[in-house]
Structure formats: structure tokens, C-alpha cells
N, C-alpha and C positions, 0 to 999 in steps of 0.2 A: 363533185359538187352536187348537192341535192337540188332537184328541180323545184321551182317555186310552185306552191300548191295551186295557184290559179291555172297552171298548164293542164291540170287534170280535171278542172271544173268543166261541166258541160256548157257549151256556148249558149244553150237554151236557158241556162240560169242567169246569164248576164244580159242577154238580149232584151228581156223585159225592162231591165233597169235603164238601158239606153233609150228605149221607147218612152219610158216614164219620164226620164230626165228631159227629153225633148218636148214631150207633151205638156209638162208643167210650164213651159215657155211658149206654148201655142204652136209648136212644130209637130210634124206628123210622123207616123210610122213609115210612110212612103219616103219621106226625106231621110230617115235613118237608113232604110234599105238602100236608097240611092247612094249614100255614103259607103255602105258596106260593099255594094256592087262595084263602085269606082275603085275602092282600095284593093279589093281581093279578086275581082273578076268573077265572083259568084253571080248567079242570076236568081230570079225568084224561085225556080224549081230546086236548085241546089241548096239555097238557103233554107227552104222549107224542109228538105230532106235532112239537113244538118240538125235543124231544130227537132224534128220528129225522132231522129235516131239517137239524140243525146251525144253527138260528137263533141269531144273535148276541145278546148281552146287551142291547144298546141296542134292538134290535127286539123282544126278549122283553118289555121294559117298555113301549115305545112302543105296542105292539099289544095290550097287556093289555086284556081285555074290560071290566074295571071295577076300577080301583085303589080300594082300600078307603079311604073318607074318614077312618076312624079311625086310619089309619097315622100321621097327624100327632100322635097321642098317644104315639108311640114317642119315648122320650127316653133319653139315655145316651151312653156312649162305646164305640166299636168301632174297633179299630186306631188308638187314640190320637186319634180324631176324634169330636167331639160331633155325633151324627147330625142333630139338629135345627138345627144351624148350617151344614150343607153347603148351599151356594148353588146349585150346578148340579143341576138336577132329576133327571137320570138317575143321577148319582152318589149323590144322596140316596136314591133308590129302592133302589139297590144296597146302601147302608149300612143302610137299614131292614131289608132281608132278612137281611143279615149279623147285625144286632143280634138279630133274632128267632131265628135259628138258634143264636146264642150263648146266648140265654136257655134255649132247649130243651136244649142240651148241659149247661147248668148245673143242670138239674133243675127249672126253674120249671114250675109247673102250666100246662097248655095254656089254661085259661080266663083266666089272667093274661097269657099271651103274646098271645092273640088279643084285643087290647084293644077295649073299648067304653067309652063314658063311665061306665057303671054299674060296670065293673071297675077303674077307675083311682082 
């Protein structure tokens, strides 16, 4: 099976779109970063390195320091696809991030976006 073309796209190409989407609704780059850190375990230094080096999206997720186990609590539809039903692991991780950014742009409170069993 051929990999989806988004896997080879540099994360630095999609990151500005996440920031812009959030910014249009009055949210900040700091909040976008907080979501990325929560989901992947990356920190400011590793995110900056990824952006500078042009790391592709597949590597961004596969080399994440610590994918948050609570990400499996993310439910819902993004781009017409129910995220919890995406079978391919990397695509599911991409959809999780898309869903969290969508929730940020819709004005959802950060403590609700950053799921934990106590917040669901």
C-alpha cells in the first residue's frame, strides 16, 4: 500500500496552518504548542528543531518522546472521518491533532481539550 502523501510533508508546512486556524478565532500559538506538547511529549526545543530541520509528519509522530495515553479519549469527526475509527496509526495521530486544533478554534476550554479521565 502506498503511503499517504501527507506523511512525507514537512511538519513545518502544516504547523503555520494550525496556528492560523487558531489565530482566526482569537487563540494563540502558545495554545497550539500546548496541545502539541500534550499529545506528543515534544517540548519547545524539540518542536523548534523539528520545524527548523523540516522533519516530515510521519517522523514527527513516530519519534515523539511520549504520545499521551489519554489521546485515545479523543472522539468525534474531523474532515468527515470519525477519528477513533481510523485504523492506520499515523493517520489516526494526525487526525487526533487535527481534532484538538479544531476544538481550540471552536473556543473549547483548554482543560477540556487536554483530555484526562477526570475531564471526560
